[in-house]
ZAGUKE-566660 format. One record per residue (C-alpha): residue in three letters; x, y, z. Coordinates in steps of 0.25 Angstrom, whole numbers, padded with zeros to 4 digits, always signed. Layout:
<sites>
ALAXYZ...
</sites>
This chain:
<sites>
MET+0000+0000+0000ASN+0006+0013-0004LEU+0008+0022+0008THR+0001+0034+0001THR-0012+0027+0001ARG-0011+0024+0016GLN-0016+0033+0027HIS-0005+0040+0035THR-0004+0046+0050ILE+0008+0052+0057GLU+0017+0043+0064SER+0019+0052+0077ARG+0013+0065+0083ALA+0016+0079+0077THR+0014+0092+0083VAL+0013+0106+0077ARG+0011+0119+0085GLY+0007+0133+0081PHE-0004+0143+0082GLY-0017+0145+0074TYR-0016+0156+0063TRP-0030+0161+0067SER-0031+0159+0082GLY-0016+0161+0085ILE-0018+0150+0095ASP-0007+0140+0098VAL-0010+0126+0093CYS-0004+0112+0093VAL-0006+0101+0083GLU-0002+0087+0086PHE-0003+0077+0074ARG-0005+0062+0079PRO-0006+0049+0071ALA-0020+0044+0068PRO-0025+0030+0064PRO-0030+0027+0050ASP-0043+0032+0045SER-0043+0043+0056GLY-0040+0055+0047ILE-0035+0068+0052VAL-0042+0073+0065PHE-0039+0085+0073VAL-0041+0084+0088ARG-0044+0096+0096HIS-0038+0090+0109ASP-0038+0104+0116LEU-0053+0103+0118ALA-0060+0097+0131SER-0063+0085+0123PRO-0054+0083+0111VAL-0061+0084+0097ARG-0057+0076+0085ILE-0059+0084+0072PRO-0057+0075+0059ALA-0051+0083+0047LEU-0063+0081+0038VAL-0070+0091+0030ALA-0083+0088+0037ASN-0077+0095+0050ARG-0072+0107+0042ILE-0078+0120+0046GLU-0077+0134+0039THR-0067+0143+0044PRO-0060+0155+0036ARG-0046+0151+0029ARG-0044+0138+0036THR-0049+0124+0037SER-0056+0121+0051LEU-0063+0108+0057SER-0073+0106+0068LYS-0079+0095+0075ASP-0087+0093+0088GLY-0085+0108+0091ALA-0070+0108+0089THR-0063+0116+0078ILE-0049+0116+0072GLU-0045+0126+0062MET-0035+0129+0051VAL-0032+0114+0049GLU-0029+0114+0034HIS-0014+0115+0036ILE-0013+0103+0045LEU-0023+0095+0036ALA-0014+0098+0024ALA-0002+0093+0031LEU-0008+0080+0035ALA-0014+0078+0021GLY-0002+0082+0014LEU+0007+0072+0021GLY-0004+0062+0019ILE-0008+0060+0034ASP-0022+0053+0034ASN-0023+0051+0049CYS-0019+0061+0060GLU-0024+0067+0073VAL-0022+0082+0074TRP-0023+0086+0089VAL-0024+0101+0091ASP-0026+0110+0103GLN-0033+0122+0096THR-0043+0125+0086GLU-0033+0131+0075MET-0022+0124+0069PRO-0008+0130+0069GLY-0005+0139+0057CYS+0010+0136+0058ASP+0015+0143+0045GLY+0003+0142+0037SER+0006+0129+0030SER+0006+0114+0033GLN+0021+0113+0035GLN+0022+0112+0050PHE+0012+0101+0051VAL+0018+0094+0039ASP+0032+0094+0047ALA+0026+0089+0060LEU+0019+0078+0052GLN+0031+0073+0045VAL+0039+0073+0058ALA+0028+0064+0064GLY+0029+0055+0052LEU+0018+0048+0043VAL+0014+0034+0044ALA+0005+0025+0035GLN-0007+0019+0040ASP-0014+0005+0037ALA-0025+0012+0030LEU-0028+0018+0016ARG-0029+0033+0014GLN-0043+0037+0009GLN-0043+0045-0004LEU-0054+0053-0010ILE-0053+0052-0024VAL-0059+0064-0033ARG-0066+0058-0045GLN-0073+0070-0050VAL-0071+0085-0051THR-0077+0092-0039ARG-0076+0108-0039LEU-0081+0118-0028GLY-0081+0133-0028ASP-0083+0144-0038SER-0075+0151-0048GLU-0067+0159-0038TYR-0064+0147-0028TRP-0064+0133-0031ILE-0059+0119-0029GLU-0060+0106-0037ALA-0057+0091-0035GLN-0053+0084-0048PRO-0050+0069-0050SER-0035+0066-0049GLN-0028+0060-0061ASP-0017+0053-0053GLY-0023+0050-0040THR-0016+0062-0033THR-0021+0074-0025THR-0018+0087-0032ILE-0021+0101-0028ARG-0021+0113-0037TYR-0024+0127-0032ARG-0025+0141-0038LEU-0024+0153-0029ASP-0028+0166-0034TYR-0024+0178-0026ALA-0020+0187-0037ALA-0031+0197-0033ALA-0026+0198-0019THR-0011+0199-0020PRO-0001+0195-0032ALA+0009+0190-0021ILE+0000+0177-0021GLY-0007+0179-0035ARG-0012+0166-0042GLN-0006+0153-0038THR-0009+0139-0043ALA-0002+0126-0038GLU-0005+0111-0039PHE+0001+0099-0031SER-0001+0085-0032LEU-0001+0081-0017ASP+0007+0071-0010ARG+0015+0071+0004GLU+0028+0077-0003VAL+0021+0087-0012PHE+0013+0092+0000CYS+0025+0094+0009ARG+0034+0100-0001GLU+0024+0109-0009LEU+0012+0112+0001ALA+0015+0110+0015SER+0022+0123+0018CYS+0014+0132+0011ARG+0007+0143+0019THR-0006+0149+0021PHE-0007+0164+0015MET-0016+0176+0016LEU-0016+0190+0011ASP-0011+0201+0020GLN-0025+0207+0021GLU-0031+0194+0025ALA-0020+0193+0036LYS-0023+0207+0041TRP-0038+0204+0042LEU-0036+0191+0050LEU-0027+0198+0059SER-0037+0209+0061GLN-0048+0198+0065GLY-0039+0193+0076PHE-0033+0181+0068GLY-0019+0177+0065GLN-0013+0185+0077ARG-0001+0176+0078VAL+0001+0175+0063GLN+0013+0182+0057PRO+0015+0185+0041SER+0027+0175+0042ASP+0018+0164+0047VAL+0009+0164+0035LEU+0009+0169+0021VAL+0003+0183+0021PHE+0003+0191+0008ASP+0003+0205+0004GLN+0004+0210-0010GLU+0018+0207-0011GLY+0019+0193-0005PRO+0020+0186+0009ILE+0022+0195+0020GLU+0034+0192+0029ASN+0035+0178+0023GLU+0040+0170+0010LEU+0033+0160+0001ARG+0037+0146+0002TYR+0032+0144-0012GLU+0029+0154-0022ASP+0015+0148-0023GLU+0014+0145-0008CYS+0000+0151-0007VAL-0006+0141-0017ARG+0001+0130-0011HIS-0005+0133+0003LYS-0019+0133-0004ILE-0016+0118-0009LEU-0011+0115+0005ASP-0024+0120+0011ILE-0032+0111+0001VAL-0023+0099+0005GLY-0028+0101+0019ASP-0043+0104+0016LEU-0044+0092+0007SER-0039+0083+0018LEU-0053+0086+0025ALA-0058+0075+0016GLY-0052+0065+0025CYS-0044+0058+0014ARG-0035+0061+0003ILE-0042+0067-0009VAL-0037+0062-0023GLY-0039+0072-0034LYS-0035+0086-0040ILE-0040+0097-0032VAL-0040+0111-0040ALA-0043+0124-0032HIS-0044+0139-0035ARG-0044+0148-0023SER-0051+0137-0014GLY-0050+0138+0001HIS-0053+0129+0013ARG-0068+0129+0011LEU-0068+0125-0004ASN-0057+0114-0001ALA-0066+0108+0010GLU-0078+0109+0001LEU-0071+0101-0009VAL-0068+0090+0001LYS-0083+0089+0005ALA-0086+0088-0010LEU-0077+0077-0013LEU-0081+0069-0001ASN-0095+0070-0005GLU-0092+0065-0019ALA-0091+0051-0024VAL-0076+0048-0022GLU-0067+0036-0021MET-0061+0032-0008GLU-0049+0023-0005PRO-0052+0012+0006ARG-0049+0017+0020ARG-0041+0005+0025LEU-0031-0005+0019SER-0036-0019+0018ALA-0034-0029+0029
</sites>
């Protein structure tokens, strides 16, 4: 059995500490190994009675500019970069123990989570990885913002994204990127790509009491000339980060999606709506367990 078709978890525990971009509150994230077929589950252990929140689109709630989950009265926010790290590394089963509502922003990418998980190590499990195979074109959105799933021609997962900030700032402009995903490509091309915003957006958020601990050097804040007090890691880092977000949001299917995803200015809400649509359609799934 090819290892890429088997489920994986981590070999040992891993910890990442930081603070939430929105709240400014310190938070500790501990990744723990999990058994086959358990999926990715966040555990709010800071509550009087710990609450388990599976990372599934059914538990997603709408919050501005980030992906959040809620179950049994407990909420976790800004989970997309953690989910992208787990999905990009091919980790199917993991418990994510957290002691606050908002996940750490770190540098606005998935890199710190990827580094910790790689140190913990990956281990193959005695169960097949479930795959949702796209068999027909599914498109959501309108002429301005849309996302589409197409059948894969070679059994891979490919994401193509077109970003258009030309009207906002030439420093970002229009960017298009496409990656056929595997662990190596994710780690090399996407994991370190950071979230970004315009200078006027950052100033508005600060005026509303958000992001008080965040400095321009912590994320990519753009004026008309380019990033403020920062440097790009890739010339097209912004569009790469949008693909990173899609990787995290698509993992809310609870399985690997096999197909070509094409998006134009799509965000977290549309990404999640696509996951819901694909789960509701007739798709093929691989068996969940190996034969005895």
